[in-house]
PQR file of N, CA, C, O and H, with PARSE charges and radii, in Angstrom:
ATOM      1  N   MET A   1       0.890  -1.190   0.008 -0.4000 1.5000
ATOM      2  CA  MET A   1      -0.032  -0.004  -0.028 -0.0000 2.0000
ATOM      3  C   MET A   1       0.898   1.256  -0.026  0.5500 1.7000
ATOM      4  O   MET A   1       1.907   1.300   0.677 -0.5500 1.4000
ATOM      5  N   SER A   2       0.529   2.216  -0.799 -0.4000 1.5000
ATOM      6  CA  SER A   2       1.360   3.387  -0.873 -0.0000 2.0000
ATOM      7  C   SER A   2       1.314   4.173   0.365  0.5500 1.7000
ATOM      8  O   SER A   2       0.294   4.180   1.053 -0.5500 1.4000
ATOM      9  H   SER A   2      -0.291   2.180  -1.370  0.4000 1.0000
ATOM     10  N   GLY A   3       2.370   4.839   0.686 -0.4000 1.5000
ATOM     11  CA  GLY A   3       2.432   5.693   1.897 -0.0000 2.0000
ATOM     12  C   GLY A   3       1.450   6.925   1.782  0.5500 1.7000
ATOM     13  O   GLY A   3       0.874   7.381   2.769 -0.5500 1.4000
ATOM     14  H   GLY A   3       3.198   4.833   0.126  0.4000 1.0000
ATOM     15  N   ARG A   4       1.307   7.408   0.560 -0.4000 1.5000
ATOM     16  CA  ARG A   4       0.367   8.485   0.373 -0.0000 2.0000
ATOM     17  C   ARG A   4      -1.105   8.128   0.646  0.5500 1.7000
ATOM     18  O   ARG A   4      -1.861   8.899   1.237 -0.5500 1.4000
ATOM     19  H   ARG A   4       1.775   7.037  -0.242  0.4000 1.0000
ATOM     20  N   TYR A   5      -1.459   6.961   0.200 -0.4000 1.5000
ATOM     21  CA  TYR A   5      -2.794   6.453   0.483 -0.0000 2.0000
ATOM     22  C   TYR A   5      -3.000   6.228   1.927  0.5500 1.7000
ATOM     23  O   TYR A   5      -4.045   6.600   2.461 -0.5500 1.4000
ATOM     24  H   TYR A   5      -0.845   6.335  -0.281  0.4000 1.0000
ATOM     25  N   ALA A   6      -2.056   5.636   2.590 -0.4000 1.5000
ATOM     26  CA  ALA A   6      -2.186   5.421   4.026 -0.0000 2.0000
ATOM     27  C   ALA A   6      -2.254   6.757   4.809  0.5500 1.7000
ATOM     28  O   ALA A   6      -3.032   6.926   5.748 -0.5500 1.4000
ATOM     29  H   ALA A   6      -1.207   5.334   2.156  0.4000 1.0000
ATOM     30  N   ALA A   7      -1.446   7.628   4.391 -0.4000 1.5000
ATOM     31  CA  ALA A   7      -1.469   9.033   4.996 -0.0000 2.0000
ATOM     32  C   ALA A   7      -2.877   9.641   4.851  0.5500 1.7000
ATOM     33  O   ALA A   7      -3.462  10.141   5.812 -0.5500 1.4000
ATOM     34  H   ALA A   7      -0.814   7.491   3.628  0.4000 1.0000
ATOM     35  N   ASP A   8      -3.401   9.577   3.603 -0.4000 1.5000
ATOM     36  CA  ASP A   8      -4.716  10.111   3.399 -0.0000 2.0000
ATOM     37  C   ASP A   8      -5.842   9.459   4.230  0.5500 1.7000
ATOM     38  O   ASP A   8      -6.801  10.108   4.648 -0.5500 1.4000
ATOM     39  H   ASP A   8      -2.926   9.171   2.823  0.4000 1.0000
ATOM     40  N   ARG A   9      -5.671   8.155   4.441 -0.4000 1.5000
ATOM     41  CA  ARG A   9      -6.635   7.467   5.265 -0.0000 2.0000
ATOM     42  C   ARG A   9      -6.520   7.913   6.741  0.5500 1.7000
ATOM     43  O   ARG A   9      -7.550   8.070   7.397 -0.5500 1.4000
ATOM     44  H   ARG A   9      -4.892   7.629   4.101  0.4000 1.0000
ATOM     45  N   VAL A  10      -5.322   8.120   7.277 -0.4000 1.5000
ATOM     46  CA  VAL A  10      -5.121   8.597   8.557 -0.0000 2.0000
ATOM     47  C   VAL A  10      -5.768   9.994   8.722  0.5500 1.7000
ATOM     48  O   VAL A  10      -6.565  10.255   9.623 -0.5500 1.4000
ATOM     49  H   VAL A  10      -4.485   7.993   6.744  0.4000 1.0000
ATOM     50  N   GLU A  11      -5.366  10.851   7.798 -0.4000 1.5000
ATOM     51  CA  GLU A  11      -5.938  12.228   7.796 -0.0000 2.0000
ATOM     52  C   GLU A  11      -7.489  12.161   7.724  0.5500 1.7000
ATOM     53  O   GLU A  11      -8.174  12.891   8.440 -0.5500 1.4000
ATOM     54  H   GLU A  11      -4.718  10.639   7.066  0.4000 1.0000
ATOM     55  N   GLY A  12      -8.012  11.307   6.882 -0.4000 1.5000
ATOM     56  CA  GLY A  12      -9.477  11.267   6.738 -0.0000 2.0000
ATOM     57  C   GLY A  12     -10.126  10.836   8.017  0.5500 1.7000
ATOM     58  O   GLY A  12     -11.181  11.360   8.374 -0.5500 1.4000
ATOM     59  H   GLY A  12      -7.456  10.714   6.300  0.4000 1.0000
ATOM     60  N   ALA A  13      -9.537   9.903   8.719 -0.4000 1.5000
ATOM     61  CA  ALA A  13     -10.050   9.437  10.031 -0.0000 2.0000
ATOM     62  C   ALA A  13     -10.058  10.527  11.089  0.5500 1.7000
ATOM     63  O   ALA A  13     -10.990  10.657  11.883 -0.5500 1.4000
ATOM     64  H   ALA A  13      -8.680   9.477   8.428  0.4000 1.0000
ATOM     65  N   ILE A  14      -8.973  11.310  11.069 -0.4000 1.5000
ATOM     66  CA  ILE A  14      -8.899  12.465  12.012 -0.0000 2.0000
ATOM     67  C   ILE A  14      -9.930  13.483  11.645  0.5500 1.7000
ATOM     68  O   ILE A  14     -10.635  13.972  12.528 -0.5500 1.4000
ATOM     69  H   ILE A  14      -8.216  11.204  10.425  0.4000 1.0000
ATOM     70  N   ARG A  15     -10.058  13.833  10.381 -0.4000 1.5000
ATOM     71  CA  ARG A  15     -10.995  14.853  10.008 -0.0000 2.0000
ATOM     72  C   ARG A  15     -12.484  14.422  10.269  0.5500 1.7000
ATOM     73  O   ARG A  15     -13.338  15.228  10.639 -0.5500 1.4000
ATOM     74  H   ARG A  15      -9.485  13.435   9.664  0.4000 1.0000
ATOM     75  N   GLN A  16     -12.720  13.135  10.057 -0.4000 1.5000
ATOM     76  CA  GLN A  16     -14.079  12.704  10.252 -0.0000 2.0000
ATOM     77  C   GLN A  16     -14.536  12.811  11.709  0.5500 1.7000
ATOM     78  O   GLN A  16     -15.680  13.172  11.987 -0.5500 1.4000
ATOM     79  H   GLN A  16     -12.026  12.480   9.758  0.4000 1.0000
ATOM     80  N   VAL A  17     -13.655  12.501  12.605 -0.4000 1.5000
ATOM     81  CA  VAL A  17     -14.013  12.594  14.062 -0.0000 2.0000
ATOM     82  C   VAL A  17     -14.134  14.076  14.409  0.5500 1.7000
ATOM     83  O   VAL A  17     -15.095  14.441  15.084 -0.5500 1.4000
ATOM     84  H   VAL A  17     -12.726  12.207  12.380  0.4000 1.0000
ATOM     85  N   LEU A  18     -13.224  14.947  13.991 -0.4000 1.5000
ATOM     86  CA  LEU A  18     -13.319  16.315  14.350 -0.0000 2.0000
ATOM     87  C   LEU A  18     -14.511  16.979  13.710  0.5500 1.7000
ATOM     88  O   LEU A  18     -15.122  17.829  14.358 -0.5500 1.4000
ATOM     89  H   LEU A  18     -12.442  14.650  13.442  0.4000 1.0000
ATOM     90  N   ASN A  19     -14.903  16.649  12.450 -0.4000 1.5000
ATOM     91  CA  ASN A  19     -16.035  17.207  11.840 -0.0000 2.0000
ATOM     92  C   ASN A  19     -17.349  16.775  12.537  0.5500 1.7000
ATOM     93  O   ASN A  19     -18.347  17.496  12.527 -0.5500 1.4000
ATOM     94  H   ASN A  19     -14.406  15.959  11.923  0.4000 1.0000
ATOM     95  N   ALA A  20     -17.308  15.620  13.116 -0.4000 1.5000
ATOM     96  CA  ALA A  20     -18.453  15.085  13.910 -0.0000 2.0000
ATOM     97  C   ALA A  20     -18.545  15.726  15.272  0.5500 1.7000
ATOM     98  O   ALA A  20     -19.487  15.458  16.017 -0.5500 1.4000
ATOM     99  H   ALA A  20     -16.498  15.034  13.124  0.4000 1.0000
ATOM    100  N   GLY A  21     -17.575  16.580  15.623 -0.4000 1.5000
ATOM    101  CA  GLY A  21     -17.632  17.215  16.928 -0.0000 2.0000
ATOM    102  C   GLY A  21     -16.816  16.551  17.981  0.5500 1.7000
ATOM    103  O   GLY A  21     -16.891  16.906  19.157 -0.5500 1.4000
ATOM    104  H   GLY A  21     -16.809  16.798  15.018  0.4000 1.0000
ATOM    105  N   GLY A  22     -16.028  15.583  17.570 -0.4000 1.5000
ATOM    106  CA  GLY A  22     -15.167  14.817  18.551 -0.0000 2.0000
ATOM    107  C   GLY A  22     -13.971  15.700  19.058  0.5500 1.7000
ATOM    108  O   GLY A  22     -13.679  16.763  18.510 -0.5500 1.4000
ATOM    109  H   GLY A  22     -15.967  15.294  16.614  0.4000 1.0000
ATOM    110  N   THR A  23     -13.377  15.249  20.017 -0.4000 1.5000
ATOM    111  CA  THR A  23     -12.212  15.941  20.660 -0.0000 2.0000
ATOM    112  C   THR A  23     -10.990  15.608  19.835  0.5500 1.7000
ATOM    113  O   THR A  23     -10.960  14.651  19.061 -0.5500 1.4000
ATOM    114  H   THR A  23     -13.615  14.386  20.462  0.4000 1.0000
ATOM    115  N   THR A  24      -9.928  16.486  20.045 -0.4000 1.5000
ATOM    116  CA  THR A  24      -8.679  16.184  19.390 -0.0000 2.0000
ATOM    117  C   THR A  24      -8.155  14.872  19.802  0.5500 1.7000
ATOM    118  O   THR A  24      -7.616  14.155  18.959 -0.5500 1.4000
ATOM    119  H   THR A  24      -9.952  17.264  20.674  0.4000 1.0000
ATOM    120  N   GLU A  25      -8.274  14.479  21.086 -0.4000 1.5000
ATOM    121  CA  GLU A  25      -7.816  13.177  21.540 -0.0000 2.0000
ATOM    122  C   GLU A  25      -8.513  12.097  20.861  0.5500 1.7000
ATOM    123  O   GLU A  25      -7.878  11.130  20.440 -0.5500 1.4000
ATOM    124  H   GLU A  25      -8.712  15.061  21.771  0.4000 1.0000
ATOM    125  N   GLU A  26      -9.848  12.196  20.715 -0.4000 1.5000
ATOM    126  CA  GLU A  26     -10.641  11.159  19.959 -0.0000 2.0000
ATOM    127  C   GLU A  26     -10.182  11.063  18.545  0.5500 1.7000
ATOM    128  O   GLU A  26     -10.097   9.971  17.983 -0.5500 1.4000
ATOM    129  H   GLU A  26     -10.364  12.981  21.057  0.4000 1.0000
ATOM    130  N   ALA A  27      -9.874  12.223  17.944 -0.4000 1.5000
ATOM    131  CA  ALA A  27      -9.475  12.228  16.488 -0.0000 2.0000
ATOM    132  C   ALA A  27      -8.070  11.546  16.379  0.5500 1.7000
ATOM    133  O   ALA A  27      -7.820  10.748  15.476 -0.5500 1.4000
ATOM    134  H   ALA A  27      -9.943  13.110  18.400  0.4000 1.0000
ATOM    135  N   LEU A  28      -7.176  11.894  17.330 -0.4000 1.5000
ATOM    136  CA  LEU A  28      -5.849  11.206  17.267 -0.0000 2.0000
ATOM    137  C   LEU A  28      -5.956   9.703  17.470  0.5500 1.7000
ATOM    138  O   LEU A  28      -5.196   8.929  16.890 -0.5500 1.4000
ATOM    139  H   LEU A  28      -7.380  12.543  18.064  0.4000 1.0000
ATOM    140  N   ALA A  29      -6.925   9.296  18.315 -0.4000 1.5000
ATOM    141  CA  ALA A  29      -7.030   7.871  18.538 -0.0000 2.0000
ATOM    142  C   ALA A  29      -7.553   7.204  17.238  0.5500 1.7000
ATOM    143  O   ALA A  29      -7.072   6.133  16.867 -0.5500 1.4000
ATOM    144  H   ALA A  29      -7.543   9.925  18.786  0.4000 1.0000
ATOM    145  N   ALA A  30      -8.523   7.822  16.557 -0.4000 1.5000
ATOM    146  CA  ALA A  30      -9.018   7.365  15.327 -0.0000 2.0000
ATOM    147  C   ALA A  30      -7.903   7.282  14.255  0.5500 1.7000
ATOM    148  O   ALA A  30      -7.793   6.291  13.533 -0.5500 1.4000
ATOM    149  H   ALA A  30      -8.913   8.691  16.859  0.4000 1.0000
ATOM    150  N   GLY A  31      -7.086   8.346  14.175 -0.4000 1.5000
ATOM    151  CA  GLY A  31      -5.954   8.326  13.236 -0.0000 2.0000
ATOM    152  C   GLY A  31      -4.957   7.274  13.535  0.5500 1.7000
ATOM    153  O   GLY A  31      -4.394   6.665  12.626 -0.5500 1.4000
ATOM    154  H   GLY A  31      -7.175   9.151  14.761  0.4000 1.0000
ATOM    155  N   ARG A  32      -4.717   7.036  14.835 -0.4000 1.5000
ATOM    156  CA  ARG A  32      -3.789   5.949  15.265 -0.0000 2.0000
ATOM    157  C   ARG A  32      -4.317   4.621  14.882  0.5500 1.7000
ATOM    158  O   ARG A  32      -3.571   3.775  14.389 -0.5500 1.4000
ATOM    159  H   ARG A  32      -5.175   7.531  15.574  0.4000 1.0000
ATOM    160  N   ALA A  33      -5.590   4.403  15.091 -0.4000 1.5000
ATOM    161  CA  ALA A  33      -6.232   3.099  14.730 -0.0000 2.0000
ATOM    162  C   ALA A  33      -6.151   2.874  13.177  0.5500 1.7000
ATOM    163  O   ALA A  33      -5.777   1.800  12.707 -0.5500 1.4000
ATOM    164  H   ALA A  33      -6.197   5.091  15.491  0.4000 1.0000
ATOM    165  N   GLU A  34      -6.503   3.889  12.453 -0.4000 1.5000
ATOM    166  CA  GLU A  34      -6.403   3.774  11.010 -0.0000 2.0000
ATOM    167  C   GLU A  34      -4.991   3.489  10.518  0.5500 1.7000
ATOM    168  O   GLU A  34      -4.775   2.673   9.623 -0.5500 1.4000
ATOM    169  H   GLU A  34      -6.806   4.761  12.835  0.4000 1.0000
ATOM    170  N   GLY A  35      -4.018   4.199  11.140 -0.4000 1.5000
ATOM    171  CA  GLY A  35      -2.618   3.965  10.795 -0.0000 2.0000
ATOM    172  C   GLY A  35      -2.165   2.581  11.126  0.5500 1.7000
ATOM    173  O   GLY A  35      -1.367   1.990  10.400 -0.5500 1.4000
ATOM    174  H   GLY A  35      -4.193   4.863  11.867  0.4000 1.0000
ATOM    175  N   GLU A  36      -2.661   2.059  12.208 -0.4000 1.5000
ATOM    176  CA  GLU A  36      -2.224   0.728  12.597 -0.0000 2.0000
ATOM    177  C   GLU A  36      -2.888  -0.321  11.590  0.5500 1.7000
ATOM    178  O   GLU A  36      -2.262  -1.330  11.266 -0.5500 1.4000
ATOM    179  H   GLU A  36      -3.309   2.539  12.798  0.4000 1.0000
ATOM    180  N   ARG A  37      -4.085  -0.077  11.135 -0.4000 1.5000
ATOM    181  CA  ARG A  37      -4.705  -0.954  10.107 -0.0000 2.0000
ATOM    182  C   ARG A  37      -3.894  -1.000   8.865  0.5500 1.7000
ATOM    183  O   ARG A  37      -3.898  -2.009   8.160 -0.5500 1.4000
ATOM    184  H   ARG A  37      -4.594   0.742  11.398  0.4000 1.0000
ATOM    185  N   HIS A  38      -3.164   0.107   8.556 -0.4000 1.5000
ATOM    186  CA  HIS A  38      -2.361   0.191   7.319 -0.0000 2.0000
ATOM    187  C   HIS A  38      -0.847   0.103   7.658  0.5500 1.7000
ATOM    188  O   HIS A  38      -0.006   0.429   6.821 -0.5500 1.4000
ATOM    189  H   HIS A  38      -3.161   0.927   9.128  0.4000 1.0000
ATOM    190  N   SER A  39      -0.517  -0.335   8.874 -0.4000 1.5000
ATOM    191  CA  SER A  39       0.887  -0.534   9.230 -0.0000 2.0000
ATOM    192  C   SER A  39       1.650   0.748   9.108  0.5500 1.7000
ATOM    193  O   SER A  39       2.834   0.722   8.770 -0.5500 1.4000
ATOM    194  H   SER A  39      -1.200  -0.600   9.554  0.4000 1.0000
ATOM    195  N   THR A  40       1.030   1.864   9.366 -0.4000 1.5000
ATOM    196  CA  THR A  40       1.679   3.154   9.271 -0.0000 2.0000
ATOM    197  C   THR A  40       1.545   3.984  10.528  0.5500 1.7000
ATOM    198  O   THR A  40       1.455   5.210  10.460 -0.5500 1.4000
ATOM    199  H   THR A  40       0.068   1.885   9.641  0.4000 1.0000
ATOM    200  N   GLY A  41       1.531   3.363  11.611 -0.4000 1.5000
ATOM    201  CA  GLY A  41       1.475   4.091  12.886 -0.0000 2.0000
ATOM    202  C   GLY A  41       2.328   5.208  12.984  0.5500 1.7000
ATOM    203  O   GLY A  41       1.985   6.199  13.629 -0.5500 1.4000
ATOM    204  H   GLY A  41       1.604   2.367  11.665  0.4000 1.0000
ATOM    205  N   ASP A  42       3.534   5.126  12.334 -0.4000 1.5000
ATOM    206  CA  ASP A  42       4.564   6.229  12.359 -0.0000 2.0000
ATOM    207  C   ASP A  42       3.974   7.485  11.730  0.5500 1.7000
ATOM    208  O   ASP A  42       4.392   8.595  12.061 -0.5500 1.4000
ATOM    209  H   ASP A  42       3.813   4.321  11.811  0.4000 1.0000
ATOM    210  N   LEU A  43       3.033   7.329  10.851 -0.4000 1.5000
ATOM    211  CA  LEU A  43       2.461   8.531  10.268 -0.0000 2.0000
ATOM    212  C   LEU A  43       1.710   9.437  11.234  0.5500 1.7000
ATOM    213  O   LEU A  43       1.573  10.639  11.008 -0.5500 1.4000
ATOM    214  H   LEU A  43       2.694   6.427  10.583  0.4000 1.0000
ATOM    215  N   LEU A  44       1.221   8.825  12.327 -0.4000 1.5000
ATOM    216  CA  LEU A  44       0.442   9.586  13.278 -0.0000 2.0000
ATOM    217  C   LEU A  44       1.285  10.769  13.808  0.5500 1.7000
ATOM    218  O   LEU A  44       0.749  11.863  13.983 -0.5500 1.4000
ATOM    219  H   LEU A  44       1.332   7.849  12.510  0.4000 1.0000
ATOM    220  N   GLY A  45       2.512  10.581  14.049 -0.4000 1.5000
ATOM    221  CA  GLY A  45       3.308  11.661  14.596 -0.0000 2.0000
ATOM    222  C   GLY A  45       3.352  12.800  13.577  0.5500 1.7000
ATOM    223  O   GLY A  45       3.352  13.954  14.007 -0.5500 1.4000
ATOM    224  H   GLY A  45       2.948   9.692  13.906  0.4000 1.0000
ATOM    225  N   ALA A  46       3.389  12.581  12.330 -0.4000 1.5000
ATOM    226  CA  ALA A  46       3.409  13.582  11.306 -0.0000 2.0000
ATOM    227  C   ALA A  46       2.062  14.259  11.225  0.5500 1.7000
ATOM    228  O   ALA A  46       2.002  15.429  10.845 -0.5500 1.4000
ATOM    229  H   ALA A  46       3.389  11.644  11.981  0.4000 1.0000
ATOM    230  N   ARG A  47       0.977  13.587  11.564 -0.4000 1.5000
ATOM    231  CA  ARG A  47      -0.378  14.126  11.446 -0.0000 2.0000
ATOM    232  C   ARG A  47      -0.846  14.766  12.799  0.5500 1.7000
ATOM    233  O   ARG A  47      -1.903  15.397  12.824 -0.5500 1.4000
ATOM    234  H   ARG A  47       1.026  12.637  11.873  0.4000 1.0000
ATOM    235  N   THR A  48      -0.134  14.626  13.844 -0.4000 1.5000
ATOM    236  CA  THR A  48      -0.583  15.201  15.120 -0.0000 2.0000
ATOM    237  C   THR A  48      -0.772  16.649  15.048  0.5500 1.7000
ATOM    238  O   THR A  48      -1.807  17.168  15.466 -0.5500 1.4000
ATOM    239  H   THR A  48       0.725  14.113  13.824  0.4000 1.0000
ATOM    240  N   GLU A  49       0.207  17.337  14.523 -0.4000 1.5000
ATOM    241  CA  GLU A  49       0.124  18.867  14.365 -0.0000 2.0000
ATOM    242  C   GLU A  49      -1.147  19.157  13.483  0.5500 1.7000
ATOM    243  O   GLU A  49      -1.973  20.006  13.819 -0.5500 1.4000
ATOM    244  H   GLU A  49       1.048  16.916  14.183  0.4000 1.0000
ATOM    245  N   LEU A  50      -1.253  18.447  12.397 -0.4000 1.5000
ATOM    246  CA  LEU A  50      -2.380  18.681  11.443 -0.0000 2.0000
ATOM    247  C   LEU A  50      -3.637  18.565  12.189  0.5500 1.7000
ATOM    248  O   LEU A  50      -4.486  19.445  12.045 -0.5500 1.4000
ATOM    249  H   LEU A  50      -0.582  17.757  12.123  0.4000 1.0000
ATOM    250  N   ALA A  51      -3.849  17.550  12.988 -0.4000 1.5000
ATOM    251  CA  ALA A  51      -5.105  17.277  13.717 -0.0000 2.0000
ATOM    252  C   ALA A  51      -5.382  18.440  14.694  0.5500 1.7000
ATOM    253  O   ALA A  51      -6.529  18.857  14.853 -0.5500 1.4000
ATOM    254  H   ALA A  51      -3.159  16.835  13.104  0.4000 1.0000
ATOM    255  N   ARG A  52      -4.337  18.951  15.337 -0.4000 1.5000
ATOM    256  CA  ARG A  52      -4.522  20.086  16.258 -0.0000 2.0000
ATOM    257  C   ARG A  52      -4.922  21.314  15.501  0.5500 1.7000
ATOM    258  O   ARG A  52      -5.777  22.072  15.959 -0.5500 1.4000
ATOM    259  H   ARG A  52      -3.405  18.612  15.208  0.4000 1.0000
ATOM    260  N   ASP A  53      -4.320  21.535  14.342 -0.4000 1.5000
ATOM    261  CA  ASP A  53      -4.626  22.712  13.523 -0.0000 2.0000
ATOM    262  C   ASP A  53      -6.118  22.674  13.008  0.5500 1.7000
ATOM    263  O   ASP A  53      -6.817  23.686  12.953 -0.5500 1.4000
ATOM    264  H   ASP A  53      -3.626  20.919  13.970  0.4000 1.0000
ATOM    265  N   ILE A  54      -6.533  21.444  12.643 -0.4000 1.5000
ATOM    266  CA  ILE A  54      -7.860  21.298  12.141 -0.0000 2.0000
ATOM    267  C   ILE A  54      -8.875  21.499  13.327  0.5500 1.7000
ATOM    268  O   ILE A  54      -9.938  22.084  13.122 -0.5500 1.4000
ATOM    269  H   ILE A  54      -5.965  20.622  12.687  0.4000 1.0000
ATOM    270  N   ALA A  55      -8.553  21.029  14.519 -0.4000 1.5000
ATOM    271  CA  ALA A  55      -9.369  21.195  15.667 -0.0000 2.0000
ATOM    272  C   ALA A  55      -9.555  22.637  16.032  0.5500 1.7000
ATOM    273  O   ALA A  55     -10.613  23.032  16.524 -0.5500 1.4000
ATOM    274  H   ALA A  55      -7.690  20.553  14.685  0.4000 1.0000
ATOM    275  N   ARG A  56      -8.510  23.448  15.790 -0.4000 1.5000
ATOM    276  CA  ARG A  56      -8.531  24.854  16.084 -0.0000 2.0000
ATOM    277  C   ARG A  56      -9.179  25.708  14.842  0.5500 1.7000
ATOM    278  O   ARG A  56      -9.350  26.927  14.881 -0.5500 1.4000
ATOM    279  H   ARG A  56      -7.651  23.128  15.391  0.4000 1.0000
ATOM    280  N   GLY A  57      -9.481  24.934  13.827 -0.4000 1.5000
ATOM    281  CA  GLY A  57     -10.060  25.598  12.701 -0.0000 2.0000
ATOM    282  C   GLY A  57      -9.075  26.335  11.841  0.5500 1.7000
ATOM    283  O   GLY A  57      -9.454  27.224  11.078 -0.5500 1.4000
ATOM    284  H   GLY A  57      -9.341  23.944  13.796  0.4000 1.0000
ATOM    285  N   GLU A  58      -7.859  25.991  11.948 -0.4000 1.5000
ATOM    286  CA  GLU A  58      -6.765  26.697  11.168 -0.0000 2.0000
ATOM    287  C   GLU A  58      -6.519  26.095   9.829  0.5500 1.7000
ATOM    288  O   GLU A  58      -5.836  26.721   9.018 -0.5500 1.4000
ATOM    289  H   GLU A  58      -7.552  25.269  12.567  0.4000 1.0000
ATOM    290  N   ARG A  59      -7.026  24.913   9.525 -0.4000 1.5000
ATOM    291  CA  ARG A  59      -6.926  24.253   8.223 -0.0000 2.0000
ATOM    292  C   ARG A  59      -8.240  23.860   7.675  0.5500 1.7000
ATOM    293  O   ARG A  59      -8.310  23.294   6.584 -0.5500 1.4000
ATOM    294  H   ARG A  59      -7.580  24.404  10.184  0.4000 1.0000
TER
END
């Protein structure tokens, strides 16, 4: 599986939770779970800042 696809899946999981009104912590947990499903848990670190920005409405 391509790294880009997996990264998009992680980001999508984060955005879905935040858009539904979830907390940043819930969004990060969803991103982590999605990353683990795609063996890309290391991507979560790269997406943590993005998730926080999304939660603050900056992206």
